[in-house]
C-alpha atoms as a printed R data frame, in Angstrom:
    type eleno elety resid chain resno       x      y      z
1   ATOM     1    CA   MET     A     1   0.000  0.000  0.000
2   ATOM     2    CA   GLU     A     2   1.569  3.268 -1.197
3   ATOM     3    CA   LYS     A     3   1.796  6.080  1.368
4   ATOM     4    CA   GLN     A     4   2.467  9.732  0.664
5   ATOM     5    CA   LEU     A     5   3.586 12.548  2.936
6   ATOM     6    CA   TYR     A     6   1.160 15.415  3.676
7   ATOM     7    CA   PHE     A     7   0.660 18.290  6.084
8   ATOM     8    CA   ILE     A     8  -2.138 20.800  6.676
9   ATOM     9    CA   GLY     A     9  -1.696 24.547  6.976
10  ATOM    10    CA   ILE     A    10  -3.067 28.021  6.414
11  ATOM    11    CA   CYS     A    11  -1.664 30.005  3.500
12  ATOM    12    CA   PRO     A    12  -1.635 33.792  3.624
13  ATOM    13    CA   PRO     A    13  -3.205 35.555  0.626
14  ATOM    14    CA   HIS     A    14  -1.051 36.039 -2.453
15  ATOM    15    CA   PRO     A    15   0.206 39.617 -1.908
16  ATOM    16    CA   LEU     A    16   1.295 38.792  1.660
17  ATOM    17    CA   GLU     A    17   2.765 35.463  0.560
18  ATOM    18    CA   GLN     A    18   4.869 37.405 -1.966
19  ATOM    19    CA   ASP     A    19   6.105 39.767  0.784
20  ATOM    20    CA   ILE     A    20   7.163 36.763  2.871
21  ATOM    21    CA   HIS     A    21   8.791 35.160 -0.175
22  ATOM    22    CA   ARG     A    22  10.852 38.345 -0.656
23  ATOM    23    CA   ILE     A    23  12.137 38.012  2.929
24  ATOM    24    CA   LYS     A    24  13.172 34.401  2.229
25  ATOM    25    CA   GLU     A    25  14.783 35.584 -1.012
26  ATOM    26    CA   GLU     A    26  16.724 38.279  0.859
27  ATOM    27    CA   PHE     A    27  18.349 35.664  3.087
28  ATOM    28    CA   TYR     A    28  18.986 33.333  0.179
29  ATOM    29    CA   GLN     A    29  20.817 36.153 -1.634
30  ATOM    30    CA   LYS     A    30  22.868 37.122  1.444
31  ATOM    31    CA   TYR     A    31  23.555 33.711  2.968
32  ATOM    32    CA   GLY     A    32  22.628 31.037  0.433
33  ATOM    33    CA   ILE     A    33  19.980 29.431  2.657
34  ATOM    34    CA   LYS     A    34  17.078 27.941  0.761
35  ATOM    35    CA   GLY     A    35  15.354 25.383  3.017
36  ATOM    36    CA   ALA     A    36  12.324 27.625  3.558
37  ATOM    37    CA   PHE     A    37  11.630 27.637 -0.202
38  ATOM    38    CA   ARG     A    38  10.504 23.993 -0.016
39  ATOM    39    CA   SER     A    39   6.934 25.174  0.653
40  ATOM    40    CA   LYS     A    40   4.845 28.299  0.289
41  ATOM    41    CA   ALA     A    41   4.507 30.510  3.349
42  ATOM    42    CA   HIS     A    42   2.083 28.860  5.764
43  ATOM    43    CA   ILE     A    43   1.002 28.349  9.364
44  ATOM    44    CA   THR     A    44   1.171 24.628 10.171
45  ATOM    45    CA   LEU     A    45  -1.995 23.168 11.683
46  ATOM    46    CA   GLN     A    46  -1.077 19.480 11.297
47  ATOM    47    CA   MET     A    47   2.555 18.466 11.117
48  ATOM    48    CA   PRO     A    48   3.694 16.130  8.283
49  ATOM    49    CA   PHE     A    49   2.098 12.699  8.261
50  ATOM    50    CA   HIS     A    50   2.040  9.644  6.009
51  ATOM    51    CA   LEU     A    51  -1.268  8.533  4.598
52  ATOM    52    CA   ALA     A    52  -2.184  5.661  2.292
53  ATOM    53    CA   ASP     A    53  -3.312  6.816 -1.143
54  ATOM    54    CA   LYS     A    54  -6.730  5.179 -0.735
55  ATOM    55    CA   LYS     A    55  -7.395  7.213  2.452
56  ATOM    56    CA   VAL     A    56  -6.660 10.659  0.978
57  ATOM    57    CA   THR     A    57  -9.958 11.186 -0.857
58  ATOM    58    CA   PRO     A    58 -12.129 10.153  2.123
59  ATOM    59    CA   LEU     A    59 -10.022 12.308  4.466
60  ATOM    60    CA   ILE     A    60 -10.447 15.375  2.262
61  ATOM    61    CA   LYS     A    61 -14.180 14.766  1.800
62  ATOM    62    CA   GLU     A    62 -14.761 14.402  5.548
63  ATOM    63    CA   LEU     A    63 -12.547 17.384  6.325
64  ATOM    64    CA   GLU     A    64 -14.524 19.518  3.838
65  ATOM    65    CA   GLU     A    65 -17.730 18.473  5.601
66  ATOM    66    CA   THR     A    66 -16.229 19.365  8.971
67  ATOM    67    CA   LEU     A    67 -15.119 22.767  7.665
68  ATOM    68    CA   HIS     A    68 -18.669 23.496  6.448
69  ATOM    69    CA   PHE     A    69 -19.359 25.003  9.875
70  ATOM    70    CA   GLN     A    70 -16.063 26.888 10.160
71  ATOM    71    CA   LYS     A    71 -16.332 30.666  9.991
72  ATOM    72    CA   ASN     A    72 -13.685 32.991  8.584
73  ATOM    73    CA   PHE     A    73 -11.461 34.744 11.114
74  ATOM    74    CA   LEU     A    74  -8.633 37.239 11.214
75  ATOM    75    CA   VAL     A    75  -4.983 36.346 11.841
76  ATOM    76    CA   GLU     A    76  -2.360 38.926 12.752
77  ATOM    77    CA   ILE     A    77   1.323 38.370 12.118
78  ATOM    78    CA   ARG     A    78   3.886 40.573 13.769
79  ATOM    79    CA   ASN     A    79   7.679 40.819 13.801
80  ATOM    80    CA   PHE     A    80  10.142 37.964 14.050
81  ATOM    81    CA   ASN     A    81  10.993 35.280 16.560
82  ATOM    82    CA   VAL     A    82  13.096 32.113 16.829
83  ATOM    83    CA   PHE     A    83  13.324 28.514 17.882
84  ATOM    84    CA   GLU     A    84  16.970 28.908 18.793
85  ATOM    85    CA   PRO     A    85  19.328 28.004 17.160
86  ATOM    86    CA   ARG     A    86  17.703 26.559 14.031
87  ATOM    87    CA   VAL     A    87  14.480 28.352 12.992
88  ATOM    88    CA   ILE     A    88  13.678 32.020 12.321
89  ATOM    89    CA   TYR     A    89  10.049 32.886 11.758
90  ATOM    90    CA   ILE     A    90   7.399 35.569 11.561
91  ATOM    91    CA   ASP     A    91   5.320 35.484 14.719
92  ATOM    92    CA   VAL     A    92   1.585 34.765 14.558
93  ATOM    93    CA   MET     A    93  -0.313 36.466 17.369
94  ATOM    94    CA   ARG     A    94  -2.277 34.265 19.750
95  ATOM    95    CA   ASN     A    95  -5.852 33.899 18.587
96  ATOM    96    CA   LYS     A    96  -8.628 31.765 20.128
97  ATOM    97    CA   LYS     A    97 -10.221 31.053 16.735
98  ATOM    98    CA   LEU     A    98  -6.907 29.900 15.242
99  ATOM    99    CA   GLU     A    99  -6.233 27.705 18.272
100 ATOM   100    CA   ALA     A   100  -9.756 26.238 18.074
101 ATOM   101    CA   LEU     A   101  -9.233 25.419 14.374
102 ATOM   102    CA   GLN     A   102  -5.906 23.719 15.114
103 ATOM   103    CA   GLN     A   103  -7.490 21.681 17.930
104 ATOM   104    CA   MET     A   104 -10.365 20.695 15.655
105 ATOM   105    CA   ILE     A   105  -7.908 19.552 12.951
106 ATOM   106    CA   GLU     A   106  -5.858 17.633 15.513
107 ATOM   107    CA   LYS     A   107  -8.976 15.865 16.842
108 ATOM   108    CA   PHE     A   108 -10.215 15.162 13.308
109 ATOM   109    CA   MET     A   109  -6.879 13.615 12.269
110 ATOM   110    CA   LYS     A   110  -6.942 11.151 15.176
111 ATOM   111    CA   GLN     A   111  -9.719  9.275 13.307
112 ATOM   112    CA   TYR     A   112  -7.061  8.527 10.693
113 ATOM   113    CA   GLN     A   113  -4.529  7.474 13.340
114 ATOM   114    CA   VAL     A   114  -2.553 10.672 12.695
115 ATOM   115    CA   PHE     A   115  -1.229 12.406 15.772
116 ATOM   116    CA   ASN     A   116   0.429 15.816 15.928
117 ATOM   117    CA   GLY     A   117   2.901 15.028 18.673
118 ATOM   118    CA   THR     A   118   1.596 18.339 20.075
119 ATOM   119    CA   HIS     A   119   4.075 20.093 17.850
120 ATOM   120    CA   LYS     A   120   7.086 18.271 19.320
121 ATOM   121    CA   ASN     A   121   5.857 18.767 22.895
122 ATOM   122    CA   ARG     A   122   6.010 22.565 22.602
123 ATOM   123    CA   GLY     A   123   2.295 22.940 22.180
124 ATOM   124    CA   PHE     A   124   0.827 24.846 19.260
125 ATOM   125    CA   ASN     A   125   3.079 27.819 18.499
126 ATOM   126    CA   PRO     A   126   1.725 29.323 15.260
127 ATOM   127    CA   HIS     A   127   4.376 30.893 13.040
128 ATOM   128    CA   ILE     A   128   5.512 31.369  9.433
129 ATOM   129    CA   THR     A   129   9.028 30.029  8.903
130 ATOM   130    CA   ILE     A   130  11.471 32.177  6.931
131 ATOM   131    CA   ALA     A   131  14.704 30.225  7.591
132 ATOM   132    CA   PHE     A   132  15.452 26.674  8.819
133 ATOM   133    CA   ARG     A   133  16.898 23.281  7.780
134 ATOM   134    CA   ASP     A   134  20.084 24.465  6.052
135 ATOM   135    CA   LEU     A   135  20.534 27.275  8.583
136 ATOM   136    CA   LYS     A   136  23.836 26.817 10.464
137 ATOM   137    CA   LYS     A   137  24.373 28.396 13.897
138 ATOM   138    CA   PRO     A   138  26.707 31.239 12.776
139 ATOM   139    CA   THR     A   139  24.288 32.208  9.993
140 ATOM   140    CA   PHE     A   140  21.329 31.831 12.348
141 ATOM   141    CA   TYR     A   141  22.779 34.481 14.674
142 ATOM   142    CA   LYS     A   142  23.659 36.834 11.781
143 ATOM   143    CA   ILE     A   143  20.106 36.692 10.427
144 ATOM   144    CA   TRP     A   144  18.559 36.941 13.882
145 ATOM   145    CA   ASN     A   145  20.596 40.099 14.548
146 ATOM   146    CA   GLU     A   146  19.240 41.538 11.287
147 ATOM   147    CA   VAL     A   147  15.569 40.813 11.979
148 ATOM   148    CA   LYS     A   148  15.105 40.806 15.755
149 ATOM   149    CA   ASP     A   149  14.282 44.538 15.797
150 ATOM   150    CA   ARG     A   150  12.792 44.715 12.288
151 ATOM   151    CA   LYS     A   151   9.112 45.632 12.243
152 ATOM   152    CA   PHE     A   152   6.714 43.511 10.246
153 ATOM   153    CA   GLN     A   153   2.976 43.629 10.810
154 ATOM   154    CA   GLU     A   154   0.111 42.385  8.685
155 ATOM   155    CA   SER     A   155  -3.245 40.739  9.139
156 ATOM   156    CA   PHE     A   156  -5.347 38.589  6.861
157 ATOM   157    CA   GLU     A   157  -8.659 36.805  6.806
158 ATOM   158    CA   VAL     A   158  -8.481 33.024  6.985
159 ATOM   159    CA   ASP     A   159 -11.176 31.451  4.820
160 ATOM   160    CA   SER     A   160  -9.580 28.094  4.020
161 ATOM   161    CA   ILE     A   161  -6.911 25.561  4.882
162 ATOM   162    CA   THR     A   162  -4.547 23.821  2.494
163 ATOM   163    CA   VAL     A   163  -3.481 20.197  2.338
164 ATOM   164    CA   PHE     A   164   0.129 20.038  1.139
165 ATOM   165    CA   LYS     A   165   1.686 16.949 -0.481
166 ATOM   166    CA   HIS     A   166   5.388 16.190 -0.684
167 ATOM   167    CA   ASN     A   167   6.612 15.516 -4.225
168 ATOM   168    CA   GLY     A   168   9.945 13.996 -3.211
169 ATOM   169    CA   ASN     A   169  11.739 17.353 -3.032
170 ATOM   170    CA   ASP     A   170   9.291 20.094 -2.109
171 ATOM   171    CA   TRP     A   171   5.759 20.598 -0.817
172 ATOM   172    CA   ASP     A   172   2.999 21.211 -3.360
173 ATOM   173    CA   ASN     A   173  -0.400 22.704 -2.604
174 ATOM   174    CA   TYR     A   174  -2.501 19.564 -3.035
175 ATOM   175    CA   LYS     A   175  -5.979 20.823 -2.143
176 ATOM   176    CA   GLU     A   176  -7.424 24.052 -0.753
177 ATOM   177    CA   LEU     A   177 -10.457 23.486  1.478
178 ATOM   178    CA   LYS     A   178 -12.731 26.515  1.819
179 ATOM   179    CA   PHE     A   179 -14.713 27.226  4.971
180 ATOM   180    CA   GLY     A   180 -18.489 26.892  4.667
181 ATOM   181    CA   ASN     A   181 -19.369 29.756  7.021
182 ATOM   182    CA   ALA     A   182 -22.633 27.979  7.812
183 ATOM   183    CA   GLU     A   183 -24.864 29.551 10.426
């Protein structure tokens, strides 16, 4: 039985995604780091998981049905933060609706025997990664010194989630699932 690798996240709208891409590009140009280019900018709701091909369609159908009652909500991103010494990210402000969505996704995925590992025992810490994987400690501290006081603030309406699929090298947007906004 063939299994593929997936994860679930929230993608910012295109203009904001382009702004975040430019930040990644800046650090690629200066330091040659490119790990964060493996996927579009996103907030992870469900960490990567393997799923048998035959289970993907039912999972997406049931998840769409579950999201029928999900209402749009606003997310605010502000400034930069770190998981020292390997990840630099744009901070996502705490938000009860975002946390409720993540908990709903986590509970939903348990039906498929997929567990989040509570985001590596750190709990849910929403963020948008701009540098990781190929980021070495000396470069980490150079970039962190550049961005730790840099201001970055945006907000966007969340009206969908995205299922990403790994293609062997990078993450592709596999399926966008719109909220139903049912009353």
